[in-house]
C-alpha positions, 0 to 999 in steps of 0.5 A: 125372385130378383137380384140384389145386384142389377147385371146388365148395368152394373156400376162403371166403379164395379166394371174397372175392377174386374179382370180385363176378360170379365165385364161385361164389354170386354176393353184392354187396361192398356192406353195410349198418352201422349206425355210432352217433353219438358227437356231441359235435364240432359239438354240442358247439360250436353248444352253447359258440357260443350262450353255454350255458357250463355244457355238462357235461351234454351226453354226446352225441347217441349217435342209430344211424344206416344208413350204406351202404359204397359212399355216394357223399355225405355222411352226416349226424347228424340229430339233431346234425350231428356228419359220420359218413363222409364217401365216396373213390372207393370205399367210405366212409370212417368218421369218426374216433371213430365 
């Protein structure tokens, strides 16, 4: 008697769809990612509010921050205070332009 599905060698698509504990080798769904900060939104506003007329030299922050994929709090750049990602019910949503 042969089975229609190979249980020892499942396809990667099938493994990804299964629950994290039901896979052949258990693996988490979450991950860490490095996010590069564009730094143009809030940092540029702060410079303009402080009275700086010439902000053409400002190109952005570009600091790399490690962010958890299922972050439950707002992640802010440490150097320019711009928002990198916002929490949702599951995975964190990256800010546009990040």
